[in-house]
C-alpha positions in Angstrom: -190.5 72.6 148.9 -189.2 73.2 145.3 -188.0 76.5 144.1 -190.8 78.8 143.4 -193.6 77.2 145.7 -193.4 80.0 148.5 -193.4 82.7 146.0 -196.6 81.1 144.3 -198.4 81.0 147.8 -197.7 84.5 148.3 -199.0 85.2 144.8 -202.3 83.2 145.6 -202.6 85.0 149.0 -202.4 88.5 147.2 -204.9 87.4 144.7 -207.3 86.3 147.6 -206.9 89.7 149.2 -207.6 91.5 145.8 -210.9 89.6 145.8 -211.8 90.9 149.2 -210.6 94.4 148.4 -212.9 94.4 145.2 -216.0 93.4 147.4 -215.2 96.2 150.0 -214.5 98.8 147.3 -217.8 98.1 145.5 -219.6 98.2 148.6 -218.0 101.6 149.9 -218.1 103.5 146.6 -220.5 101.7 144.2 -217.5 102.3 141.7 -216.1 99.8 139.1 -212.9 98.2 139.5 -210.5 96.9 136.8 -208.1 94.0 137.4 -205.1 93.6 135.3 -203.0 90.5 135.4 -201.6 87.5 133.4 -203.3 85.2 135.5 -206.4 83.5 133.6 -207.8 82.0 136.8 -207.4 85.2 138.9 -209.1 87.0 136.2 -211.9 84.8 136.2 -212.3 85.2 140.0 -212.3 89.0 139.6 -215.1 89.0 136.8 -216.9 86.5 138.9 -217.5 89.2 141.6 -218.4 92.0 139.2 -214.8 93.7 138.3 -213.7 94.2 134.9 -210.6 92.2 133.7 -207.7 93.1 131.4 -205.3 90.3 130.6 -201.6 91.1 129.9 -199.2 88.9 127.7 -195.6 89.3 127.0 -193.1 91.8 128.5 -194.9 94.0 131.0 -194.5 97.7 130.8 -196.2 99.5 133.6 -197.1 102.7 131.9 -197.8 101.1 128.5 -200.4 98.8 130.3 -201.9 101.3 132.3 -202.3 103.8 129.3 -203.8 100.9 127.3 -206.4 100.3 129.9 -207.4 103.8 130.3 -207.8 104.2 126.5 -209.6 101.0 126.1 -213.6 100.1 126.4 -212.9 97.8 129.5 -215.3 100.3 131.3 -218.0 101.5 128.9 -218.5 105.3 128.9 -215.4 105.9 130.9 -214.8 109.7 131.4 -211.1 110.8 131.1 -211.8 114.0 132.7 -212.9 112.1 135.7 -210.6 110.4 138.3 -208.4 107.1 138.7 -206.9 105.2 141.2 -204.1 102.6 140.8 -203.8 100.1 143.4 -200.8 97.6 143.6 -201.7 93.9 143.7 -200.9 93.6 147.6 -202.1 97.0 148.6 -205.0 98.2 151.0 -205.4 94.7 152.6 -206.5 96.4 155.8 -208.4 99.2 154.3 -211.8 99.5 156.0 -215.2 100.6 154.2 -214.7 104.1 155.7 -211.0 104.4 154.6 -212.0 103.4 151.1 -214.9 105.6 150.7 -212.4 108.4 152.1 -209.8 107.6 149.5 -212.5 107.8 146.7 -213.6 111.3 147.6 -210.4 112.7 148.4 -209.3 111.9 144.8 -212.6 112.7 142.9 -213.6 115.6 145.0 -210.3 117.7 144.0 -209.2 118.4 140.4 -205.6 118.7 139.3 -204.2 116.5 142.3 -202.4 113.3 142.8 -202.8 111.4 146.1 -200.4 108.7 147.2 -200.2 106.4 150.2 -196.4 106.9 150.7 -194.2 110.0 149.8 -191.2 107.9 148.5 -192.6 104.6 147.2 -196.2 104.6 146.7 -198.3 101.6 145.7 -201.6 103.4 145.8 -201.8 106.4 143.5 -204.9 108.4 142.7 -205.2 111.3 140.3 -207.7 113.8 138.7 -208.1 114.2 136.0 -207.2 111.0 134.4 -205.9 112.5 131.1 -203.0 114.0 133.1 -201.0 110.9 132.7 -200.8 111.7 128.9 -197.6 113.8 129.5 -195.9 111.2 131.3 -193.7 109.3 129.0 -191.6 107.1 131.2 -192.5 105.4 134.4 -191.0 102.0 134.9 -192.8 101.1 138.1 -196.1 102.1 140.0 -193.9 103.5 142.9 -192.7 106.3 140.5 -196.1 107.5 139.2 -197.0 109.7 141.8 -193.8 111.8 141.7 -194.0 111.8 137.7 -197.7 113.3 137.8 -196.5 116.0 140.3 -193.2 117.1 138.6 -194.2 116.6 134.8 -198.1 116.8 134.8 -197.9 119.6 137.5 -200.5 118.1 139.8 -200.8 119.2 143.5 -199.6 116.2 145.7 -201.3 114.9 148.6 -200.1 112.2 151.1 -202.8 110.0 152.6 -202.9 109.5 156.6 -200.1 107.3 157.9 -202.5 104.5 159.0 -202.2 100.7 158.5 -205.3 100.7 156.4 -203.6 102.9 153.6 -199.9 102.0 154.3 -199.9 98.2 154.8 -199.4 96.1 152.0 -198.7 92.3 151.1 -195.3 92.3 149.8 -193.7 89.4 151.4 -194.7 86.2 153.2 -194.1 88.0 156.6 -196.8 90.5 155.6 -199.4 87.7 155.0 -198.7 86.4 158.5 -199.1 89.8 160.1 -202.4 90.0 158.1 -203.7 86.6 159.3 -202.6 87.6 162.9 -204.6 90.9 162.8 -207.9 89.3 162.7 -208.9 91.8 160.0 -208.7 89.8 157.0 -211.5 88.9 154.4 -213.0 85.5 154.0 -211.2 84.7 150.5 -207.8 85.6 152.0 -208.4 83.5 155.3 -209.6 80.6 153.2 -206.3 80.7 151.4 -204.3 81.1 154.6 -205.8 78.2 156.1 -205.6 75.9 153.3 -201.6 76.7 152.7 -199.3 75.5 155.3 -196.2 77.0 153.4 -197.7 80.5 154.3 -197.5 79.6 158.0 -193.7 78.6 157.9 -192.0 80.8 160.8 -195.4 82.1 161.9 -194.7 80.9 165.5 -191.9 83.6 165.5 -194.1 86.3 164.7 -196.9 85.4 167.2 -194.2 85.0 170.0 -192.6 88.3 169.2 -195.2 90.6 170.8 -195.7 88.2 173.8 -192.0 88.1 174.6 -191.8 91.7 174.4 -194.8 92.4 176.7 -193.2 89.9 179.1 -190.3 92.2 179.4 -192.8 94.9 180.5 -194.5 92.6 183.0 -191.3 91.3 184.6 -189.5 94.3 185.0 -192.0 97.0 185.1 -190.2 99.1 182.5 -190.9 99.9 178.8 -189.2 97.2 176.5 -186.4 98.4 174.6 -186.9 97.7 170.7 -184.2 98.3 168.0 -185.4 98.9 164.3 -183.2 98.7 161.4 -183.7 99.4 157.6 -186.1 101.6 155.9 -187.6 103.1 159.1 -189.7 106.0 158.9 -190.6 108.8 161.5 -194.3 107.6 161.5 -193.6 104.3 163.2 -191.1 105.8 165.6 -193.8 108.3 166.5 -196.3 105.4 167.2 -193.8 103.7 169.3 -192.9 106.6 171.5 -194.0 106.2 175.3 -194.6 102.5 174.7 -191.1 101.3 173.7 -187.6 102.7 174.2 -186.3 102.7 170.5 -183.0 102.6 168.9 -183.2 103.3 165.2 -180.7 102.4 162.3 -182.8 104.2 159.6 -181.2 103.9 156.1 -182.1 104.3 152.5 -185.9 105.1 152.6 -187.1 105.0 149.1 -184.3 103.1 147.7 -186.6 101.3 145.2 -188.9 104.3 144.0 -185.7 106.4 143.6 -184.1 103.8 141.6 -181.1 103.4 143.8 -181.5 99.6 144.3 -181.8 98.8 140.6 -178.5 101.1 140.0 -176.5 99.7 142.8 -176.5 103.0 145.0 -177.5 101.6 148.0 -175.1 102.2 151.1 -175.8 101.1 154.6 -173.7 101.6 157.9 -175.1 98.1 159.2 -174.1 96.4 156.1 -170.5 97.9 156.2 -170.1 96.8 160.0 -171.6 93.3 158.9 -169.0 93.0 156.0 -166.0 94.2 158.3 -166.9 92.2 161.6 -169.6 89.9 160.9 -173.2 89.2 161.8 -172.4 87.5 165.1 -170.4 90.9 166.2 -173.2 92.9 165.3 -175.8 90.5 167.3 -173.5 90.5 170.2 -173.3 94.4 170.2 -177.2 94.7 170.0 -177.8 92.3 172.6 -176.3 94.9 175.2 -178.7 97.5 173.7 -182.2 96.0 173.3 -184.8 93.4 174.4 -185.6 92.6 170.7 -185.0 93.8 167.3 -186.9 94.1 163.8 -184.9 94.3 160.7 -185.7 95.1 157.2 -183.2 93.1 155.6 -183.7 94.4 152.0 -181.3 97.2 152.9 -178.6 94.9 153.9 -179.0 92.6 151.1 -178.9 95.6 148.5 -175.9 97.0 150.2 -173.8 93.6 150.3 -174.8 93.3 146.6 -177.1 90.1 147.0 -179.1 89.6 144.0 -181.0 86.5 145.2 -184.2 85.2 143.7 -187.6 86.1 145.1 -187.8 82.6 146.6 -184.8 82.7 148.5 -185.8 86.0 149.9 -189.1 84.9 151.2 -187.5 81.9 152.8 -184.9 84.1 154.3 -187.6 86.4 155.8 -189.1 83.6 157.9 -185.8 82.3 159.1 -185.5 79.0 156.9 -181.9 79.4 156.3 -181.5 75.8 155.2 -183.8 76.4 152.2 -181.8 79.6 150.9 -179.8 78.7 147.9 -177.7 82.0 147.7 -174.6 81.4 149.7 -174.4 84.9 151.3 -178.0 85.1 151.9 -178.0 81.8 153.5 -175.2 82.7 155.8 -176.8 86.1 156.9 -180.1 84.2 157.6 -178.6 81.6 159.6 -176.6 84.3 161.6 -179.9 86.1 162.2 -181.8 83.1 163.2 -179.3 82.4 166.1 -179.9 85.6 167.7 -179.4 85.7 171.5 -182.6 87.9 171.7 -185.9 87.8 169.8 -185.4 89.1 166.3 -187.8 89.3 163.5 -186.9 90.0 159.8 -188.9 90.7 156.5 -189.4 93.5 154.0 -190.1 97.2 154.4 -193.6 96.6 156.3 -191.8 95.0 159.1 -190.4 98.4 160.2 -193.5 100.4 159.2 -197.3 99.7 159.1 -196.8 95.7 159.6 -195.1 96.5 162.8 -197.8 98.8 163.9 -200.3 96.1 163.3 -198.4 93.3 165.1 -197.8 95.6 168.1 -201.3 96.4 168.2 -200.7 100.2 168.0 -203.3 102.8 167.5 
């Protein structure tokens, strides 16, 4: 594959799930949806199922575009005293009709409140009233908007339940694979998945992972040991309790939303050990501690100063080290791919809601 192909495949999968989400949203709430994008074909798809569309052009500024949409006539007779819910392009792919209806009422039934799906780095942000955003003058990304509305606009802050329906999102190709594996994906998404073999690269590793863990349980009669590393939150650890013995290296949660990644502030114990002793040493050490491991590699990459292209990161997630161009990321990916025990890598979801879906946890 040439540079950019896997990233484009991810974009098309995300667009397909947005089309499915719009259909569910309209069915659950009978409320309008606005799709904002610079992709003309995608906007045409969205309009075809009844959504309004706003095309962006030039340099993208999240807050400027959002305010422009809220002040425009994209939705006729839009009431700025009402509520608004902003959903990132990969968010809510597993949200059910019931969860979407509950989200709608949680936001619209309570004034002077902002509702988010993640405390540190949300990609679902709903607030009431809409005009509360007028006092927010700076906001570089959607992950920061909830905190801005709380701290600057003075809105009460509410966190949605930590369920996959609200928390899981399609951020990387591994997430797309988990979505396909879940059996809960919509028809537009599944059509894209079935037509695009690039998205299925490394899928066997993912499907084998759960079976390998369960084989430990069957063959030994004990709970499997599972090591988690990266931005691991307390919610997933609580879900695993009683089913798996867990060893957790939780580091730099919120590094993106807090701006630590962009400013170069990320520090990691795992990265320090990797730098001093090497990946092979870490994997040998972990082999004596666990039956399997799941690693959110974004913390490791940020702490080691890796500024690879998105395409490289996506190939690294699925273990295709030969396709990774960045030298250090290529080396790390190869070392991880040679792990002596089952090991799966990805972004934040792989150690949070995505793992919950993969391991079939309630």
